[in-house]
N, C-alpha and C positions, 0 to 999 in steps of 0.2 A: 598281398595277403589276397585273400580268396575275396569273393563278393559278401559273402557270410559274416567275415568279421564284423565286427559290433562297434562302435564309435569308441566307447570305453577300451576295448583290449587293443584299439591303432591310438589312441591316445597316449596309451601305456608303452605301446612299443616305441611312440614317438618321444616319449620321455627318456626310453633306456637309454637309442640312441645317441640323443641328444649330451646325454650323460659320456659316453664312451670319448668323447672327443672334442677338445674345446668349438670347432668350427668345422659346418654342414654347410655344403652348397642346398639351395633346394632343390634342383634337381636330382640331386644324388640321393637327398632324403627319401624324393617323390620315387624313385627307381628301388631302392631299398625295402619301402612298404608296400609297392606296387599300387601307387595312386597317382593321382594329377597333379603337380605343382600347385592350381588351384584350390587343391583338398589339401595340403601342407600347408596353406598360409593359411586356410581356415581352422585346419585344427590348431594352429600355432595362437591363434587368435583366443580360441577356446581355453588353452592353458592359460595366456594372459589374464583370461577374467576369471580363472580359478586362484591365481596369483602367482604364477610361477616367472621367473622373472629369466626371462629368452627374450635376447639381441637380437637385431635383425641389422644387415649392413646390404645395400646396393651396390650395384653395378655388376661387371660381367664374374666376379669373382664373389659377388655375394652372397651368403648365405645365414645362417641361424647358431648362436649357442646359448648354453643353459648358465648360468649364473646359481651354479649348487653350494659350493662353501662344504660338500661332504661329498665322502667316498661310499659313501649307502647309494641304492637305485634309487632312483627318485620314488615318491612313494604320491598315491593315487587313491583319496578316502572322502568319499561322502561326508556331509555332517555326523548324522548317527554313526558312522565307523570310526570316526574323532574319538567321541564319548565313549564308544565301547574299548577305545586302547586305552584312550585314557582311567576308567575303569579297571580294565582288567590289571593294568602294569598295577597300578597304583593299592592294589588290591593284593598282587602279588608281594607286597611290601610286607604283610602278616600274617605269608602260607608258612612260615613256620620249617622253610623245605631248604635254605639255605641257599637262597635264589634272592635277598632281600637287598643285596646290596645291586645285585646283578638288574632287578627290574628297576629300581632307581635310574642308574647310568642308561640303561634301553629307553625309558623316557625321557631323559635330557636329548638323548641322541636322537629322536622320532620326531622329536619337538625342533630338534632345527633344521631338518629337512622340508618342514611342514610349510605349506605358505602363509602366509600371516594370517589369512582369515580364520583356517583350518586349527591356526597356533592358539590364539585367542579361544576359541570354542573348545581346545584342548585346555588350556587356563581356565578354561569355567568350573571344571570341575573339580573340586579339591574334599576330600573325606578323609574320614578315619576308619582304617579297618582293623575290625577284632579277631582274634583268631578264631578261623573256621568260617571264615567269610568265604563267599565264593564271587567269582568275579562274571557276574552278572546284575544287569538294570531290574531284574522280574524279581518277585520274591520265590518261595516253595511252591509246590504245585496249585492250580488253581489259577484267579484271576487276580490277585493280587499284586500287580506289576507296580513299579514304579518308574513314572516316564521320565525321559532324558530331560526333557523341559523342564521340570520338575526340581529333579537335581539341581541343574545348572542355577536356576531360581534361588534356592535355600542355597546352592555355596554362594552366588554371588552377593546376598542380602548378609549372612556369616562375613565373609572378605568385607564388605566394604561399611559394618557393624549398622546397618540398617534395620529398624523397626518390622516385621513382616506379620503383615493382617494373612489369615487364613479361614477357609471353615474347615472343621475339623468333625467329623459325627452330627451334623446339622446345627454346632453351632459356631459362634464367631469368635478367632482367637488373635491377640495380638502380643505377640510375643517378641523378646532379645533372641533372637538366634548365635548361638555358640558354635555347635561341633553338626555335622554331618557325617552320621555313622552307618559303615554296615556290618552283619554280623548274619552267618549263617543264611546268606540269600536275601535280608530282609535288609531293607533302610530305614532309617530312623532321624529325626531334627532332633538335638536336645537342645532345649532352649528355657530363659526364665520367660515363666508365664506373666505379664502387669496385671492381667485381673485377676489370677490365686496368689500373686505372690509367694511362687514360689517354681524351682524347677521341674520342669517336664521332659519327656521323653516321647514322641509322636510318629507315630509310623509314616512314612514317607509319600506309601499308596493312595494315603485316605486324605492326603492337604491337596486343597485345592486354594492355589495363590491367589488373591486378591491385590491390585493395584491402585492407586502407587503403594512403594516403599514410604513406612516415615522414619521420622527422625533417625539422626545417630545416636547413636549410645556407647557409654563407655563400658566395656567389656566385665562382668561382674567375674569373680574365683570361683569355679567350678569347685563343689564337694572334694575336697579330699585330693583336688590338682589336679589328676588325671580322668582324663573323659573313659577312659578305657576301661577303668576302676569305678567310674562313677556309675557306667552305663553296666558294667556287669554286676554293679549290685543291685543295680535297680531290677534289672532279671532275673536274680533270687529272691527279691521281694523285701533286699532289705534296704531301709533308708540312711545308713550310715554308710560303717565299711563293707569291704566286698567280701562279704563272708554272710554262707548261707544263717537265717535268725535261727531256724530251728536243726540241732545238731545232734545225734546219738551214737550208740556203739551197741553191737551185737554182737553174740557170737554164732557162727552159722556151721551145720554140718554139712560142711564141702570143705574140699580141699582148697588152699588159698586159691591156687590157679586155675580152679575151676570161676571162682570170683572175679580174678582180677578183671579179667577185661572186659565185665560188666559193672566195674565199680566207681565209673565217673571220674570222676574230683577229690572220690573218698581213697580212704587212709585203711589197706587188708596188711593184718598181721598174721602170720604164718603159725599155729597152736600145733601143729602136730600132722601125723593123719588124720585126713579125713576130718578137719576141723580148723576154724581159721578166724580173723577177729576183724569187724570190718565197723571203721569209722566214717560215716558219712550226713551228710547236710540235705534240705530240701526249704521249702518255702512254707512248706504249712508241717504239725507232728503226722496229722493223717497221713499227707502227700508222702510224707519219710516212709510212717511203716506201710503204705500201699507198694512200694517203691522196693522194698524189701522184701516183698512176697513174693515177687518173681522168681526168686533163687531156686522156689520148689521144695526147697528142706527146712529142717526145723531151726525155726532160730530162738536164741534165747535176748531176751532183754540186759545187757550190765547197765544200760541207765539214758538218760533222765527218768523218770519217773509218768514226764510227760508221753515221751513214745510208747511205754507201757500201756498207759492210757491210751493210747492213738489206735492201738491194737485191736485193745476191749471194745473202740466201739468201733473197728472195721468188721470186726465178729460178728458185732450184732445186727449190720448191715446187710454182711452178705447172707448171716445165716434167715434177714427177712426174707432176702432175694430169694434164695433158694425155697425157701415155702411159697413161694408165689406159684398159683398154678398155671 
């Protein structure tokens, strides 16, 4: 090895050699790595401190061997990399790309070859990934970052079923944490707020945990029975079922093929050349009317009356804006 070889790469090379055969005489390892026998001993001690089980035998034929239990090459991760790996593989189970089962198997396989300390770190991160989630511990562009330490604190409280105390928007919260959720690059805590006596969804990047945790609690049944449906409904502005609170239907003077890519979860019906019907929803009538205006075409409201009134409100608002100097 060259003098510029880093300690990390040297350790990884040593691990790789130990994996290829059961026993390695110390001097042979030193010769293969281009280092002294003393450096080999120091590197073996470093690997043991990381949790790798390396056995040594003394005597003329003495050497080293690695207790691995897997055919995969040994893995060398720091704490943050272990958390990132757990997040990426767990998020992949909701990718919808046909890799969910493979990702779950990969997480199990990687876990088996990690040292116990990193295995505990990896196990500490448990969450529910909603479709569209991004495998990252940070949110969208900007400074909206969910700290890995916060995510592990939230996950640990969920797993232990302990009341969690934290600061949020300059206020103290006491909650029963039920799920950590990731959706579209952001992280959330779904919890029962003890002071408001209601379910809440908190942004993880705005949570500052306080210690110690409170007493254990008996988990409540989440509304609808599914955390995915519950969070999706809250994101739509619904306190009940996972449906938009405001749903309407319009006819648009555009072909269905031009509308369909922008319909989201709406339903498009082909009405013949140059026309289609779109049934869509939003959290408010004005928001729905505004979203339909993006098609830059004539729109006829089929119903309900609230949607037509929302178009009128927008027309008045836009006319006032256009008249400003």
